[in-house]
C-alpha positions in Angstrom: 48.8 88.6 70.0 50.1 87.3 66.7 52.1 84.1 66.3 55.1 86.3 65.2 54.8 88.5 68.4 54.6 85.4 70.6 57.7 83.9 69.0 59.5 87.2 69.4 58.6 87.5 73.1 59.7 83.9 73.7 63.0 84.7 72.0 63.4 87.8 74.2 62.7 85.8 77.4 65.1 83.1 76.4 67.9 85.6 75.6 67.3 87.4 78.9 67.4 84.1 80.8 70.8 83.3 79.3 72.1 86.8 80.3 70.9 86.3 83.8 72.6 82.9 84.1 75.9 84.0 82.7 76.2 87.6 83.9 74.0 88.0 87.0 70.5 89.4 87.3 69.4 92.0 84.8 66.1 93.5 83.8 65.4 94.2 80.1 62.9 95.6 77.7 62.6 95.7 74.0 62.7 99.1 72.2 60.6 98.1 69.2 59.5 95.3 67.0 62.9 94.7 65.6 64.4 93.0 68.6 66.8 90.1 68.0 69.3 88.6 70.4 71.7 85.7 71.0 74.2 84.9 73.6 77.1 82.5 73.9 78.8 81.8 77.2 82.5 80.8 77.6 84.0 79.4 80.8 87.5 78.1 81.4 88.3 77.9 85.1 88.8 81.6 86.3 87.9 82.9 82.8 84.2 83.8 82.5 82.9 85.7 79.5 80.0 86.0 77.1 79.4 87.1 73.5 76.2 89.1 73.4 74.3 89.9 70.2 71.4 92.2 70.4 69.3 94.9 68.6 66.4 97.0 69.9 66.8 96.3 73.6 67.8 97.9 76.9 69.5 96.0 79.7 69.6 97.5 83.2 70.4 96.7 86.8 68.7 98.3 89.8 69.6 97.7 93.5 67.1 94.9 93.5 68.9 92.9 90.8 72.3 93.7 92.3 71.2 92.3 95.7 70.4 89.0 94.0 73.8 88.8 92.2 77.5 88.6 92.8 78.8 92.1 92.6 82.5 91.2 93.2 83.6 92.0 89.7 83.6 94.4 86.8 82.0 93.8 83.4 84.9 94.4 81.0 83.0 95.2 77.8 84.6 95.0 74.3 82.4 96.3 71.4 82.9 94.1 68.4 80.1 95.3 66.1 77.5 98.0 66.0 77.2 100.5 68.9 76.0 100.7 72.5 75.1 103.4 75.0 76.6 102.4 78.4 75.5 104.3 81.5 76.4 104.1 85.1 75.8 106.8 87.8 76.2 110.2 86.2 78.4 108.9 83.4 77.5 107.6 79.9 79.6 106.7 76.9 78.8 105.5 73.4 80.9 102.5 72.3 81.8 101.9 68.7 83.6 98.8 67.2 87.0 98.3 68.9 86.2 100.4 72.0 85.8 99.1 75.5 84.7 100.2 78.9 84.3 98.9 82.5 81.1 98.6 84.4 80.9 98.0 88.2 78.7 95.0 88.8 77.9 96.3 92.3 76.3 99.6 91.1 73.2 100.3 89.0 73.8 100.5 85.2 72.0 100.6 81.9 73.0 99.5 78.4 71.0 100.5 75.3 71.3 98.8 72.0 69.4 100.4 69.1 71.0 98.5 66.2 72.7 95.2 65.6 75.4 95.1 68.3 77.9 92.5 69.4 79.9 92.7 72.6 82.2 90.5 74.6 81.6 90.9 78.4 84.3 89.4 80.6 83.9 89.2 84.4 87.1 90.7 85.8 87.4 90.1 89.6 87.5 93.3 91.6 90.8 92.3 93.3 92.6 92.4 89.9 92.4 96.2 90.0 94.0 97.8 93.1 92.0 101.0 92.9 88.4 101.6 91.8 88.6 102.3 88.1 86.7 104.9 86.1 83.5 103.1 84.9 81.3 103.9 81.9 84.1 105.8 80.3 85.2 104.9 76.8 88.7 103.5 76.2 89.1 104.0 72.5 90.0 101.4 69.8 93.1 103.5 69.0 94.8 102.6 72.3 97.4 99.8 72.1 96.2 98.6 75.5 92.7 98.2 74.3 93.7 96.5 71.0 96.0 94.0 72.8 93.5 93.3 75.5 90.9 92.4 72.9 93.4 90.2 71.1 94.2 88.4 74.4 90.6 87.8 75.2 89.7 86.6 71.7 92.7 84.2 71.5 91.9 82.8 75.0 88.3 82.0 73.8 89.8 79.9 71.0 92.0 77.7 73.3 90.0 74.7 74.4 93.0 73.4 76.4 93.3 76.5 78.7 94.5 75.4 82.1 93.5 76.8 85.4 96.8 78.6 86.0 96.6 80.0 82.4 93.1 81.4 82.9 94.4 83.2 86.0 97.3 84.5 84.0 95.0 85.9 81.3 93.0 87.9 83.9 96.2 89.2 85.5 97.6 90.1 82.0 94.4 91.9 81.1 94.5 93.9 84.3 98.1 94.8 83.8 97.4 96.0 80.2 94.4 98.2 81.3 95.9 99.8 84.4 97.9 102.6 82.7 94.9 103.6 80.4 92.5 103.5 83.4 94.9 105.6 85.5 95.1 108.3 82.8 91.3 108.4 82.5 91.0 108.7 86.3 93.5 111.5 86.5 92.1 113.5 83.7 90.1 116.5 84.8 86.9 117.6 83.0 87.7 119.7 80.0 91.2 118.2 79.5 93.3 120.0 77.0 92.6 118.4 73.6 96.3 118.5 72.7 97.0 116.1 75.6 94.4 113.7 74.3 95.9 113.9 70.8 99.4 113.3 72.3 98.2 110.1 74.0 96.6 108.8 70.9 99.7 109.7 68.8 102.0 107.9 71.2 99.8 104.7 71.2 99.6 104.7 67.4 103.4 105.0 67.0 104.5 103.1 70.1 106.5 100.6 68.0 108.4 103.2 66.0 112.0 103.9 66.9 111.4 107.6 66.0 108.9 108.1 68.8 110.5 110.7 71.1 109.2 113.8 72.8 110.7 116.0 70.1 108.9 114.0 67.4 105.6 114.1 69.3 105.8 117.9 69.7 106.6 118.4 66.0 103.7 116.2 65.0 101.3 118.1 67.3 102.6 121.5 66.2 103.5 122.6 69.8 106.8 123.4 71.4 108.7 120.8 73.4 108.3 122.9 76.5 104.5 123.1 76.0 104.3 119.3 75.6 106.3 118.7 78.8 103.9 121.2 80.7 100.9 119.3 79.4 102.2 116.0 80.8 103.4 117.6 84.0 99.9 118.7 84.8 99.0 115.0 85.0 102.1 114.2 87.1 103.8 112.6 84.0 107.0 113.0 82.1 106.8 112.5 78.4 109.8 110.3 77.9 109.1 108.3 81.0 105.5 107.7 79.9 106.7 106.5 76.4 109.3 104.2 78.0 106.8 102.7 80.5 104.1 102.1 77.9 106.7 100.2 75.8 107.9 98.2 78.8 104.3 97.2 79.7 103.7 96.1 76.2 107.0 94.2 76.2 105.8 92.4 79.4 102.6 91.5 77.7 104.6 90.0 74.7 106.8 88.1 77.1 103.8 86.5 78.8 102.3 85.3 75.5 105.3 84.8 73.2 106.7 81.4 72.4 109.8 80.5 74.4 112.1 80.5 71.3 111.4 84.1 70.4 114.5 86.1 71.1 114.3 88.7 73.9 116.2 91.3 71.7 113.5 90.8 69.1 110.7 91.6 71.5 112.4 94.7 72.7 113.1 95.8 69.1 109.4 95.2 68.2 108.4 97.7 70.8 111.0 100.4 70.0 114.0 99.4 72.0 116.9 99.4 69.5 119.5 98.4 72.1 119.0 95.2 74.0 121.2 96.2 77.0 119.1 99.4 77.4 115.9 97.3 77.1 117.1 94.8 79.7 118.1 97.5 82.2 114.9 99.5 81.8 112.8 96.3 82.1 114.5 95.3 85.4 114.0 98.8 86.8 110.3 98.6 86.1 109.5 95.0 87.0 112.3 94.0 89.4 113.7 91.2 87.3 115.2 90.7 83.9 113.1 89.9 80.8 114.3 86.3 80.8 113.3 85.8 84.4 110.0 87.4 83.8 109.3 85.2 80.8 110.2 82.0 82.8 107.3 82.8 85.2 104.8 82.3 82.4 106.3 79.2 80.7 
């Protein structure tokens, strides 16, 4: 064995050891001579996450590794750079920069990294999600929930003064952001109508626009308003209600993270509510309290 190969193998074992310490037991193998890897762990009370850099390697968990680990959480994976093939059960998905997925730590899984990849892996306690979520399914970078979740995690990593209660709040906020997107993935049958997929992406891209209404969505997609309502009805959804609830969920996220001096009307306006009275009434209907009462819980 050459000195270079010995050094590479030592680096691989060191990288895998860090993975096992931070994330639970994994097996791994290199996919070629171009392996490189690094790992940084971040812990702040309830918040546990890692930034994993890797190329030319495969990580996997079998029942043996799972039995030697804590499986009471989901790996919440955000792809920051490069790509990764994520597999669990009979599902697999390719992540590109900005995408995310969930992996059940209590079930076998496999992650393949051909080229230079960077991911954040956050341990989300199982109790944060009331129902088993769809795992190894891509949640795209175009979704507002994914974009805001990533921003929340990145900003939390940069706060050295994060208190215990705040770390719990970050996990709860992350779960609240992801629930609607996960529920839609779970409800979606195989071969879902592509127009429905386009409608969801269009709504998320324009969620802050005051012109976002069912009529506008139908026009942009080139379908009749009746057809659009039928598409959503097949999923047990109403278009206008879906838009309103997405806006309210994003307003709630803003209230949890916004500075206390930011005006409530401004937050509602930012997410498409032109009338403050309407925003306040709709918010109370969804969350059981006014926006000001909700914000006080997180100050």
